[in-house]
PyMOL Python script that loads the backbone (N, CA, C, O; Angstrom):
from pymol import cmd

cmd.read_pdbstr("""\
ATOM      1  N   UNK A   1     111.263  73.096 135.917  1.00  0.00           N
ATOM      2  CA  UNK A   1     112.425  72.918 134.468  1.00  0.00           C
ATOM      3  C   UNK A   1     113.155  73.863 134.022  1.00  0.00           C
ATOM      4  O   UNK A   1     113.948  73.723 133.090  1.00  0.00           O
ATOM      5  N   UNK A   2     112.858  75.450 134.960  1.00  0.00           N
ATOM      6  CA  UNK A   2     113.633  76.319 135.236  1.00  0.00           C
ATOM      7  C   UNK A   2     114.797  76.379 135.360  1.00  0.00           C
ATOM      8  O   UNK A   2     115.820  76.960 135.000  1.00  0.00           O
ATOM      9  N   UNK A   3     114.233  75.328 136.209  1.00  0.00           N
ATOM     10  CA  UNK A   3     116.405  74.806 136.974  1.00  0.00           C
ATOM     11  C   UNK A   3     116.994  74.030 136.248  1.00  0.00           C
ATOM     12  O   UNK A   3     118.215  74.171 136.173  1.00  0.00           O
ATOM     13  N   UNK A   4     116.327  72.925 135.448  1.00  0.00           N
ATOM     14  CA  UNK A   4     116.777  72.176 135.094  1.00  0.00           C
ATOM     15  C   UNK A   4     117.838  72.590 133.526  1.00  0.00           C
ATOM     16  O   UNK A   4     118.981  72.228 133.244  1.00  0.00           O
ATOM     17  N   UNK A   5     116.813  73.514 132.729  1.00  0.00           N
ATOM     18  CA  UNK A   5     117.456  74.618 131.877  1.00  0.00           C
ATOM     19  C   UNK A   5     118.408  74.779 132.021  1.00  0.00           C
ATOM     20  O   UNK A   5     119.437  74.349 131.502  1.00  0.00           O
ATOM     21  N   UNK A   6     118.056  75.845 133.226  1.00  0.00           N
ATOM     22  CA  UNK A   6     119.135  76.795 133.694  1.00  0.00           C
ATOM     23  C   UNK A   6     120.807  76.069 133.843  1.00  0.00           C
ATOM     24  O   UNK A   6     121.891  76.576 133.554  1.00  0.00           O
ATOM     25  N   UNK A   7     120.599  75.175 134.214  1.00  0.00           N
ATOM     26  CA  UNK A   7     121.856  73.859 134.194  1.00  0.00           C
ATOM     27  C   UNK A   7     122.516  73.585 133.170  1.00  0.00           C
ATOM     28  O   UNK A   7     123.717  73.803 133.010  1.00  0.00           O
ATOM     29  N   UNK A   8     121.530  72.930 132.165  1.00  0.00           N
ATOM     30  CA  UNK A   8     121.960  72.355 131.193  1.00  0.00           C
ATOM     31  C   UNK A   8     122.133  73.959 129.854  1.00  0.00           C
ATOM     32  O   UNK A   8     123.029  73.846 129.018  1.00  0.00           O
ATOM     33  N   UNK A   9     121.535  74.839 129.829  1.00  0.00           N
ATOM     34  CA  UNK A   9     122.288  76.429 129.336  1.00  0.00           C
ATOM     35  C   UNK A   9     124.132  76.207 129.970  1.00  0.00           C
ATOM     36  O   UNK A   9     125.106  76.321 129.226  1.00  0.00           O
ATOM     37  N   UNK A  10     124.190  75.964 131.086  1.00  0.00           N
ATOM     38  CA  UNK A  10     125.142  76.378 131.658  1.00  0.00           C
ATOM     39  C   UNK A  10     126.385  75.315 131.207  1.00  0.00           C
ATOM     40  O   UNK A  10     127.593  75.533 131.119  1.00  0.00           O
ATOM     41  N   UNK A  11     125.636  74.127 130.966  1.00  0.00           N
ATOM     42  CA  UNK A  11     127.058  72.938 130.754  1.00  0.00           C
ATOM     43  C   UNK A  11     127.057  73.061 129.426  1.00  0.00           C
ATOM     44  O   UNK A  11     128.160  73.001 128.883  1.00  0.00           O
ATOM     45  N   UNK A  12     125.918  73.249 128.617  1.00  0.00           N
ATOM     46  CA  UNK A  12     126.313  72.771 126.808  1.00  0.00           C
ATOM     47  C   UNK A  12     125.970  74.212 125.926  1.00  0.00           C
ATOM     48  O   UNK A  12     125.947  74.320 124.700  1.00  0.00           O
ATOM     49  N   UNK A  13     125.698  75.337 127.009  1.00  0.00           N
ATOM     50  CA  UNK A  13     125.345  76.627 125.697  1.00  0.00           C
ATOM     51  C   UNK A  13     124.029  76.233 125.239  1.00  0.00           C
ATOM     52  O   UNK A  13     123.375  75.203 125.399  1.00  0.00           O
ATOM     53  N   UNK A  14     123.815  77.299 124.641  1.00  0.00           N
ATOM     54  CA  UNK A  14     122.601  78.053 123.486  1.00  0.00           C
ATOM     55  C   UNK A  14     121.987  76.292 122.374  1.00  0.00           C
ATOM     56  O   UNK A  14     120.796  76.000 122.265  1.00  0.00           O
ATOM     57  N   UNK A  15     122.663  75.792 122.000  1.00  0.00           N
ATOM     58  CA  UNK A  15     122.504  74.916 121.464  1.00  0.00           C
ATOM     59  C   UNK A  15     122.264  73.730 122.181  1.00  0.00           C
ATOM     60  O   UNK A  15     121.830  72.911 121.372  1.00  0.00           O
ATOM     61  N   UNK A  16     122.358  73.097 123.635  1.00  0.00           N
ATOM     62  CA  UNK A  16     121.704  72.481 124.498  1.00  0.00           C
ATOM     63  C   UNK A  16     120.469  72.565 124.930  1.00  0.00           C
ATOM     64  O   UNK A  16     119.571  71.723 124.970  1.00  0.00           O
ATOM     65  N   UNK A  17     120.525  73.997 125.344  1.00  0.00           N
ATOM     66  CA  UNK A  17     119.245  74.658 125.825  1.00  0.00           C
ATOM     67  C   UNK A  17     118.460  74.587 124.380  1.00  0.00           C
ATOM     68  O   UNK A  17     117.352  74.089 124.581  1.00  0.00           O
ATOM     69  N   UNK A  18     118.611  74.846 123.279  1.00  0.00           N
ATOM     70  CA  UNK A  18     117.794  74.787 122.420  1.00  0.00           C
ATOM     71  C   UNK A  18     117.139  73.407 122.185  1.00  0.00           C
ATOM     72  O   UNK A  18     115.916  73.271 122.175  1.00  0.00           O
ATOM     73  N   UNK A  19     118.156  72.213 121.963  1.00  0.00           N
ATOM     74  CA  UNK A  19     117.469  70.851 122.404  1.00  0.00           C
ATOM     75  C   UNK A  19     116.552  70.774 123.619  1.00  0.00           C
ATOM     76  O   UNK A  19     115.404  70.352 123.482  1.00  0.00           O
ATOM     77  N   UNK A  20     116.940  71.101 124.604  1.00  0.00           N
ATOM     78  CA  UNK A  20     115.988  70.783 126.175  1.00  0.00           C
ATOM     79  C   UNK A  20     114.929  71.637 125.341  1.00  0.00           C
ATOM     80  O   UNK A  20     113.920  70.942 125.227  1.00  0.00           O
ATOM     81  N   UNK A  21     114.825  72.405 124.951  1.00  0.00           N
ATOM     82  CA  UNK A  21     113.131  73.247 125.402  1.00  0.00           C
ATOM     83  C   UNK A  21     112.442  71.957 123.832  1.00  0.00           C
ATOM     84  O   UNK A  21     111.712  70.971 123.941  1.00  0.00           O
ATOM     85  N   UNK A  22     112.771  72.271 123.176  1.00  0.00           N
ATOM     86  CA  UNK A  22     112.498  71.806 121.801  1.00  0.00           C
ATOM     87  C   UNK A  22     111.971  70.171 122.419  1.00  0.00           C
ATOM     88  O   UNK A  22     110.790  69.989 122.715  1.00  0.00           O
ATOM     89  N   UNK A  23     112.915  69.171 122.541  1.00  0.00           N
ATOM     90  CA  UNK A  23     112.106  68.086 123.259  1.00  0.00           C
ATOM     91  C   UNK A  23     111.207  68.091 124.465  1.00  0.00           C
ATOM     92  O   UNK A  23     110.146  67.490 124.635  1.00  0.00           O
ATOM     93  N   UNK A  24     111.876  68.916 125.278  1.00  0.00           N
ATOM     94  CA  UNK A  24     110.147  68.608 126.142  1.00  0.00           C
ATOM     95  C   UNK A  24     109.381  69.818 126.147  1.00  0.00           C
ATOM     96  O   UNK A  24     109.119  70.360 127.220  1.00  0.00           O
ATOM     97  N   UNK A  25     109.005  70.284 125.082  1.00  0.00           N
ATOM     98  CA  UNK A  25     107.733  71.015 124.691  1.00  0.00           C
ATOM     99  C   UNK A  25     107.242  69.947 123.643  1.00  0.00           C
ATOM    100  O   UNK A  25     106.109  70.195 123.231  1.00  0.00           O
ATOM    101  N   UNK A  26     107.813  68.839 123.124  1.00  0.00           N
ATOM    102  CA  UNK A  26     107.167  67.901 122.569  1.00  0.00           C
ATOM    103  C   UNK A  26     106.476  66.680 123.574  1.00  0.00           C
ATOM    104  O   UNK A  26     105.426  66.051 123.444  1.00  0.00           O
ATOM    105  N   UNK A  27     107.665  66.627 124.754  1.00  0.00           N
ATOM    106  CA  UNK A  27     107.123  65.715 126.030  1.00  0.00           C
ATOM    107  C   UNK A  27     105.959  66.043 126.693  1.00  0.00           C
ATOM    108  O   UNK A  27     105.170  65.282 127.253  1.00  0.00           O
ATOM    109  N   UNK A  28     105.907  67.608 126.549  1.00  0.00           N
ATOM    110  CA  UNK A  28     104.768  68.064 127.662  1.00  0.00           C
ATOM    111  C   UNK A  28     103.462  68.169 126.511  1.00  0.00           C
ATOM    112  O   UNK A  28     102.352  68.237 127.038  1.00  0.00           O
ATOM    113  N   UNK A  29     103.486  68.184 125.266  1.00  0.00           N
ATOM    114  CA  UNK A  29     102.334  68.324 124.011  1.00  0.00           C
ATOM    115  C   UNK A  29     102.084  67.097 124.532  1.00  0.00           C
ATOM    116  O   UNK A  29     101.154  67.123 125.338  1.00  0.00           O
ATOM    117  N   UNK A  30     102.672  65.822 124.332  1.00  0.00           N
ATOM    118  CA  UNK A  30     102.466  64.651 123.759  1.00  0.00           C
ATOM    119  C   UNK A  30     101.826  64.196 125.249  1.00  0.00           C
ATOM    120  O   UNK A  30     100.873  63.433 125.094  1.00  0.00           O
ATOM    121  N   UNK A  31     102.125  64.482 126.606  1.00  0.00           N
ATOM    122  CA  UNK A  31     101.624  63.829 127.611  1.00  0.00           C
ATOM    123  C   UNK A  31     100.104  64.913 127.719  1.00  0.00           C
ATOM    124  O   UNK A  31      99.105  64.264 128.028  1.00  0.00           O
ATOM    125  N   UNK A  32      99.923  66.034 127.560  1.00  0.00           N
ATOM    126  CA  UNK A  32      98.774  66.128 127.585  1.00  0.00           C
ATOM    127  C   UNK A  32      97.939  65.684 126.862  1.00  0.00           C
ATOM    128  O   UNK A  32      96.773  65.656 127.256  1.00  0.00           O
ATOM    129  N   UNK A  33      98.235  65.272 125.768  1.00  0.00           N
ATOM    130  CA  UNK A  33      97.477  65.030 124.348  1.00  0.00           C
ATOM    131  C   UNK A  33      96.781  63.609 125.127  1.00  0.00           C
ATOM    132  O   UNK A  33      95.567  63.423 125.213  1.00  0.00           O
ATOM    133  N   UNK A  34      98.006  62.529 125.742  1.00  0.00           N
ATOM    134  CA  UNK A  34      97.735  61.461 126.055  1.00  0.00           C
ATOM    135  C   UNK A  34      96.626  61.223 127.347  1.00  0.00           C
ATOM    136  O   UNK A  34      95.765  60.355 127.493  1.00  0.00           O
ATOM    137  N   UNK A  35      97.050  62.440 128.267  1.00  0.00           N
ATOM    138  CA  UNK A  35      96.071  62.765 129.051  1.00  0.00           C
ATOM    139  C   UNK A  35      94.345  62.745 128.661  1.00  0.00           C
ATOM    140  O   UNK A  35      93.346  62.123 129.021  1.00  0.00           O
ATOM    141  N   UNK A  36      94.639  63.652 127.861  1.00  0.00           N
ATOM    142  CA  UNK A  36      93.174  64.282 127.398  1.00  0.00           C
ATOM    143  C   UNK A  36      92.273  62.955 126.576  1.00  0.00           C
ATOM    144  O   UNK A  36      91.059  62.774 126.676  1.00  0.00           O
ATOM    145  N   UNK A  37      92.950  62.372 126.006  1.00  0.00           N
ATOM    146  CA  UNK A  37      92.133  61.094 125.555  1.00  0.00           C
ATOM    147  C   UNK A  37      92.115  60.289 126.227  1.00  0.00           C
ATOM    148  O   UNK A  37      91.072  59.637 126.171  1.00  0.00           O
ATOM    149  N   UNK A  38      93.173  59.805 127.253  1.00  0.00           N
ATOM    150  CA  UNK A  38      92.887  58.865 128.271  1.00  0.00           C
ATOM    151  C   UNK A  38      92.021  58.594 129.747  1.00  0.00           C
ATOM    152  O   UNK A  38      91.581  57.594 130.314  1.00  0.00           O
ATOM    153  N   UNK A  39      92.037  59.926 130.000  1.00  0.00           N
ATOM    154  CA  UNK A  39      91.248  60.801 131.393  1.00  0.00           C
ATOM    155  C   UNK A  39      89.816  60.898 131.372  1.00  0.00           C
ATOM    156  O   UNK A  39      89.033  60.348 130.599  1.00  0.00           O
ATOM    157  N   UNK A  40      89.588  61.660 132.313  1.00  0.00           N
ATOM    158  CA  UNK A  40      88.511  62.653 132.450  1.00  0.00           C
ATOM    159  C   UNK A  40      88.114  63.575 131.255  1.00  0.00           C
ATOM    160  O   UNK A  40      88.433  63.368 130.084  1.00  0.00           O
ATOM    161  N   UNK A  41      87.527  64.404 131.620  1.00  0.00           N
ATOM    162  CA  UNK A  41      87.473  65.927 130.847  1.00  0.00           C
ATOM    163  C   UNK A  41      88.060  66.816 131.588  1.00  0.00           C
ATOM    164  O   UNK A  41      87.666  67.982 131.626  1.00  0.00           O
ATOM    165  N   UNK A  42      89.122  66.356 132.299  1.00  0.00           N
ATOM    166  CA  UNK A  42      90.068  68.028 132.781  1.00  0.00           C
ATOM    167  C   UNK A  42      90.253  68.646 131.583  1.00  0.00           C
ATOM    168  O   UNK A  42      89.685  69.725 131.410  1.00  0.00           O
ATOM    169  N   UNK A  43      91.062  68.098 130.554  1.00  0.00           N
ATOM    170  CA  UNK A  43      91.849  68.748 129.185  1.00  0.00           C
ATOM    171  C   UNK A  43      91.091  68.354 127.992  1.00  0.00           C
ATOM    172  O   UNK A  43      91.213  67.155 127.743  1.00  0.00           O
ATOM    173  N   UNK A  44      90.526  68.850 127.380  1.00  0.00           N
ATOM    174  CA  UNK A  44      89.874  68.823 126.058  1.00  0.00           C
ATOM    175  C   UNK A  44      90.412  69.620 125.064  1.00  0.00           C
ATOM    176  O   UNK A  44      90.429  70.845 124.944  1.00  0.00           O
ATOM    177  N   UNK A  45      90.889  68.650 124.309  1.00  0.00           N
ATOM    178  CA  UNK A  45      91.500  69.510 122.202  1.00  0.00           C
ATOM    179  C   UNK A  45      90.415  69.306 121.749  1.00  0.00           C
ATOM    180  O   UNK A  45      89.547  68.507 122.099  1.00  0.00           O
ATOM    181  N   UNK A  46      90.448  70.182 120.788  1.00  0.00           N
ATOM    182  CA  UNK A  46      89.477  70.250 119.554  1.00  0.00           C
ATOM    183  C   UNK A  46      90.287  69.181 118.709  1.00  0.00           C
ATOM    184  O   UNK A  46      91.151  68.389 119.085  1.00  0.00           O
ATOM    185  N   UNK A  47      89.879  69.346 117.760  1.00  0.00           N
ATOM    186  CA  UNK A  47      89.518  68.367 116.665  1.00  0.00           C
ATOM    187  C   UNK A  47      90.682  68.926 115.647  1.00  0.00           C
ATOM    188  O   UNK A  47      90.988  70.108 115.492  1.00  0.00           O
ATOM    189  N   UNK A  48      91.251  67.787 114.995  1.00  0.00           N
ATOM    190  CA  UNK A  48      92.966  68.613 113.970  1.00  0.00           C
ATOM    191  C   UNK A  48      93.928  68.855 114.534  1.00  0.00           C
ATOM    192  O   UNK A  48      93.720  68.655 115.731  1.00  0.00           O
ATOM    193  N   UNK A  49      95.404  69.351 114.270  1.00  0.00           N
ATOM    194  CA  UNK A  49      96.102  69.143 114.369  1.00  0.00           C
ATOM    195  C   UNK A  49      96.209  69.961 115.708  1.00  0.00           C
ATOM    196  O   UNK A  49      96.553  69.661 116.851  1.00  0.00           O
ATOM    197  N   UNK A  50      95.691  71.337 114.984  1.00  0.00           N
ATOM    198  CA  UNK A  50      95.905  72.641 115.470  1.00  0.00           C
ATOM    199  C   UNK A  50      95.985  72.819 116.657  1.00  0.00           C
ATOM    200  O   UNK A  50      96.939  73.440 117.126  1.00  0.00           O
ATOM    201  N   UNK A  51      94.834  72.230 117.556  1.00  0.00           N
ATOM    202  CA  UNK A  51      95.032  72.486 118.865  1.00  0.00           C
ATOM    203  C   UNK A  51      96.528  71.722 119.815  1.00  0.00           C
ATOM    204  O   UNK A  51      96.946  71.974 120.945  1.00  0.00           O
ATOM    205  N   UNK A  52      97.133  70.514 118.525  1.00  0.00           N
ATOM    206  CA  UNK A  52      98.206  69.837 119.235  1.00  0.00           C
ATOM    207  C   UNK A  52      99.419  71.089 119.068  1.00  0.00           C
ATOM    208  O   UNK A  52     100.086  71.430 120.045  1.00  0.00           O
ATOM    209  N   UNK A  53      99.591  71.662 117.826  1.00  0.00           N
ATOM    210  CA  UNK A  53     100.418  72.610 117.432  1.00  0.00           C
ATOM    211  C   UNK A  53     100.061  73.497 118.508  1.00  0.00           C
ATOM    212  O   UNK A  53     100.747  73.165 119.475  1.00  0.00           O
ATOM    213  N   UNK A  54      99.245  74.557 118.830  1.00  0.00           N
ATOM    214  CA  UNK A  54      99.283  75.599 119.506  1.00  0.00           C
ATOM    215  C   UNK A  54      99.498  74.898 120.973  1.00  0.00           C
ATOM    216  O   UNK A  54      99.955  75.746 121.739  1.00  0.00           O
ATOM    217  N   UNK A  55      99.321  73.631 121.618  1.00  0.00           N
ATOM    218  CA  UNK A  55     100.049  73.336 122.966  1.00  0.00           C
ATOM    219  C   UNK A  55     100.969  72.689 122.803  1.00  0.00           C
ATOM    220  O   UNK A  55     100.942  71.627 123.426  1.00  0.00           O
ATOM    221  N   UNK A  56     102.232  72.955 121.920  1.00  0.00           N
ATOM    222  CA  UNK A  56     102.962  72.703 121.752  1.00  0.00           C
ATOM    223  C   UNK A  56     104.209  73.926 121.853  1.00  0.00           C
ATOM    224  O   UNK A  56     105.333  74.020 122.346  1.00  0.00           O
ATOM    225  N   UNK A  57     103.063  74.963 120.901  1.00  0.00           N
ATOM    226  CA  UNK A  57     104.234  76.461 121.060  1.00  0.00           C
ATOM    227  C   UNK A  57     103.741  76.924 122.841  1.00  0.00           C
ATOM    228  O   UNK A  57     104.519  77.502 123.599  1.00  0.00           O
ATOM    229  N   UNK A  58     102.634  76.606 123.139  1.00  0.00           N
ATOM    230  CA  UNK A  58     102.295  76.891 124.749  1.00  0.00           C
ATOM    231  C   UNK A  58     103.603  76.458 125.698  1.00  0.00           C
ATOM    232  O   UNK A  58     104.185  77.225 126.465  1.00  0.00           O
ATOM    233  N   UNK A  59     103.858  75.358 125.519  1.00  0.00           N
ATOM    234  CA  UNK A  59     105.151  74.755 125.946  1.00  0.00           C
ATOM    235  C   UNK A  59     106.379  75.427 125.352  1.00  0.00           C
ATOM    236  O   UNK A  59     106.860  76.261 126.120  1.00  0.00           O
ATOM    237  N   UNK A  60     106.752  75.349 124.677  1.00  0.00           N
ATOM    238  CA  UNK A  60     107.965  75.740 124.331  1.00  0.00           C
ATOM    239  C   UNK A  60     108.100  77.334 124.472  1.00  0.00           C
ATOM    240  O   UNK A  60     109.216  77.851 124.527  1.00  0.00           O
ATOM    241  N   UNK A  61     106.741  78.208 124.538  1.00  0.00           N
ATOM    242  CA  UNK A  61     107.256  79.699 125.392  1.00  0.00           C
ATOM    243  C   UNK A  61     106.856  79.473 126.304  1.00  0.00           C
ATOM    244  O   UNK A  61     106.373  80.578 126.550  1.00  0.00           O
ATOM    245  N   UNK A  62     106.550  78.722 127.359  1.00  0.00           N
ATOM    246  CA  UNK A  62     106.638  78.700 128.677  1.00  0.00           C
ATOM    247  C   UNK A  62     107.962  78.690 129.455  1.00  0.00           C
ATOM    248  O   UNK A  62     108.252  79.092 130.581  1.00  0.00           O
ATOM    249  N   UNK A  63     108.776  78.006 128.333  1.00  0.00           N
ATOM    250  CA  UNK A  63     110.115  76.995 129.057  1.00  0.00           C
ATOM    251  C   UNK A  63     110.850  78.598 128.091  1.00  0.00           C
ATOM    252  O   UNK A  63     112.072  78.529 128.225  1.00  0.00           O
ATOM    253  N   UNK A  64     110.645  79.294 127.633  1.00  0.00           N
ATOM    254  CA  UNK A  64     111.876  79.866 126.968  1.00  0.00           C
ATOM    255  C   UNK A  64     111.727  81.336 128.183  1.00  0.00           C
ATOM    256  O   UNK A  64     112.726  81.953 128.553  1.00  0.00           O
ATOM    257  N   UNK A  65     109.912  81.778 128.782  1.00  0.00           N
ATOM    258  CA  UNK A  65     109.816  83.163 129.396  1.00  0.00           C
ATOM    259  C   UNK A  65     110.854  82.074 130.803  1.00  0.00           C
ATOM    260  O   UNK A  65     111.945  82.525 131.150  1.00  0.00           O
ATOM    261  N   UNK A  66     110.532  81.235 131.202  1.00  0.00           N
ATOM    262  CA  UNK A  66     111.304  80.669 132.432  1.00  0.00           C
ATOM    263  C   UNK A  66     112.974  80.995 132.140  1.00  0.00           C
ATOM    264  O   UNK A  66     113.597  81.518 133.064  1.00  0.00           O
ATOM    265  N   UNK A  67     113.709  80.678 130.829  1.00  0.00           N
ATOM    266  CA  UNK A  67     114.574  80.854 131.303  1.00  0.00           C
ATOM    267  C   UNK A  67     115.196  82.089 131.013  1.00  0.00           C
ATOM    268  O   UNK A  67     116.396  82.174 131.272  1.00  0.00           O
ATOM    269  N   UNK A  68     114.702  82.912 130.601  1.00  0.00           N
ATOM    270  CA  UNK A  68     114.820  84.589 130.765  1.00  0.00           C
ATOM    271  C   UNK A  68     114.394  85.171 132.057  1.00  0.00           C
ATOM    272  O   UNK A  68     114.764  86.266 132.481  1.00  0.00           O
ATOM    273  N   UNK A  69     113.588  84.353 132.649  1.00  0.00           N
ATOM    274  CA  UNK A  69     113.850  84.882 134.512  1.00  0.00           C
ATOM    275  C   UNK A  69     114.977  84.500 134.538  1.00  0.00           C
ATOM    276  O   UNK A  69     115.859  85.167 133.996  1.00  0.00           O
ATOM    277  N   UNK A  70     115.244  83.342 135.163  1.00  0.00           N
ATOM    278  CA  UNK A  70     116.290  82.637 135.286  1.00  0.00           C
ATOM    279  C   UNK A  70     117.597  83.519 134.504  1.00  0.00           C
ATOM    280  O   UNK A  70     118.414  83.591 135.422  1.00  0.00           O
ATOM    281  N   UNK A  71     117.947  83.915 133.827  1.00  0.00           N
ATOM    282  CA  UNK A  71     119.285  85.140 133.374  1.00  0.00           C
ATOM    283  C   UNK A  71     118.867  85.576 133.873  1.00  0.00           C
ATOM    284  O   UNK A  71     119.308  85.154 134.941  1.00  0.00           O
ATOM    285  N   UNK A  72     117.626  86.846 134.304  1.00  0.00           N
ATOM    286  CA  UNK A  72     117.633  87.985 134.674  1.00  0.00           C
ATOM    287  C   UNK A  72     118.435  87.636 136.344  1.00  0.00           C
ATOM    288  O   UNK A  72     119.035  88.507 136.973  1.00  0.00           O
ATOM    289  N   UNK A  73     118.256  86.118 136.849  1.00  0.00           N
ATOM    290  CA  UNK A  73     118.380  86.027 138.569  1.00  0.00           C
ATOM    291  C   UNK A  73     119.404  85.830 138.648  1.00  0.00           C
ATOM    292  O   UNK A  73     120.071  86.367 139.533  1.00  0.00           O
ATOM    293  N   UNK A  74     119.994  84.891 137.661  1.00  0.00           N
ATOM    294  CA  UNK A  74     121.031  84.596 137.571  1.00  0.00           C
ATOM    295  C   UNK A  74     122.491  85.223 136.798  1.00  0.00           C
ATOM    296  O   UNK A  74     123.641  85.220 137.235  1.00  0.00           O
ATOM    297  N   UNK A  75     122.145  85.564 135.951  1.00  0.00           N
ATOM    298  CA  UNK A  75     122.914  86.287 134.873  1.00  0.00           C
ATOM    299  C   UNK A  75     123.406  85.633 133.736  1.00  0.00           C
ATOM    300  O   UNK A  75     123.033  84.486 133.488  1.00  0.00           O
ATOM    301  N   UNK A  76     124.229  86.248 132.987  1.00  0.00           N
ATOM    302  CA  UNK A  76     124.656  85.527 131.583  1.00  0.00           C
ATOM    303  C   UNK A  76     125.366  84.241 131.883  1.00  0.00           C
ATOM    304  O   UNK A  76     125.871  84.106 132.997  1.00  0.00           O
ATOM    305  N   UNK A  77     125.454  83.252 130.960  1.00  0.00           N
ATOM    306  CA  UNK A  77     125.559  81.401 131.142  1.00  0.00           C
ATOM    307  C   UNK A  77     127.132  81.630 131.521  1.00  0.00           C
ATOM    308  O   UNK A  77     127.715  81.261 132.541  1.00  0.00           O
ATOM    309  N   UNK A  78     127.652  82.356 130.387  1.00  0.00           N
ATOM    310  CA  UNK A  78     129.204  82.079 130.357  1.00  0.00           C
ATOM    311  C   UNK A  78     130.175  82.850 131.470  1.00  0.00           C
ATOM    312  O   UNK A  78     131.398  82.731 131.395  1.00  0.00           O
ATOM    313  N   UNK A  79     129.571  83.611 132.457  1.00  0.00           N
ATOM    314  CA  UNK A  79     130.026  84.353 133.931  1.00  0.00           C
ATOM    315  C   UNK A  79     130.165  83.314 135.087  1.00  0.00           C
ATOM    316  O   UNK A  79     130.790  83.237 136.144  1.00  0.00           O
ATOM    317  N   UNK A  80     129.280  82.549 134.377  1.00  0.00           N
ATOM    318  CA  UNK A  80     128.682  81.694 136.083  1.00  0.00           C
ATOM    319  C   UNK A  80     130.048  80.615 136.075  1.00  0.00           C
ATOM    320  O   UNK A  80     130.668  80.245 135.079  1.00  0.00           O
ATOM    321  N   UNK A  81     130.283  80.266 137.411  1.00  0.00           N
ATOM    322  CA  UNK A  81     131.371  79.434 137.844  1.00  0.00           C
ATOM    323  C   UNK A  81     130.959  77.887 137.399  1.00  0.00           C
ATOM    324  O   UNK A  81     131.943  77.175 137.202  1.00  0.00           O
ATOM    325  N   UNK A  82     129.401  77.116 137.168  1.00  0.00           N
ATOM    326  CA  UNK A  82     129.433  76.110 136.601  1.00  0.00           C
ATOM    327  C   UNK A  82     129.470  76.077 135.048  1.00  0.00           C
ATOM    328  O   UNK A  82     129.312  74.966 134.541  1.00  0.00           O
ATOM    329  N   UNK A  83     129.664  77.185 134.186  1.00  0.00           N
ATOM    330  CA  UNK A  83     129.541  77.036 132.849  1.00  0.00           C
ATOM    331  C   UNK A  83     131.046  76.525 132.483  1.00  0.00           C
ATOM    332  O   UNK A  83     132.147  76.878 132.904  1.00  0.00           O
ATOM    333  N   UNK A  84     130.513  75.239 131.223  1.00  0.00           N
ATOM    334  CA  UNK A  84     131.578  74.616 130.719  1.00  0.00           C
ATOM    335  C   UNK A  84     132.944  75.641 130.388  1.00  0.00           C
ATOM    336  O   UNK A  84     132.627  76.680 129.808  1.00  0.00           O
ATOM    337  N   UNK A  85     134.145  75.506 130.630  1.00  0.00           N
ATOM    338  CA  UNK A  85     134.887  76.763 130.211  1.00  0.00           C
ATOM    339  C   UNK A  85     135.714  75.576 128.976  1.00  0.00           C
ATOM    340  O   UNK A  85     136.356  74.604 129.374  1.00  0.00           O
ATOM    341  N   UNK A  86     135.495  75.974 127.162  1.00  0.00           N
ATOM    342  CA  UNK A  86     136.385  75.535 126.567  1.00  0.00           C
ATOM    343  C   UNK A  86     137.793  75.963 126.038  1.00  0.00           C
ATOM    344  O   UNK A  86     138.485  75.164 125.407  1.00  0.00           O
TER     345      UNK A  86
END
""", "prot")
cmd.dss("prot")
cmd.show_as("cartoon", "prot")
cmd.util.cbc("prot")
cmd.orient("prot")
């Protein structure tokens, strides 16, 4: 996901990256919840909405950390040859 987010950041900028992080966070937490309710006890969620919110925050946090690492590795998005020139 770090490479996909990196490419989205190059092409669509920070707005596109923000949308990607929000939507992929929703996908990840929804996937975790569905997997937890339909399979064995590999993932267990507590009752209420708080565990879902915490799982979403964890997904978003990991995606943000991955993008920070990609920034350190590849440099700023605007300096890249793949960046969208406006």
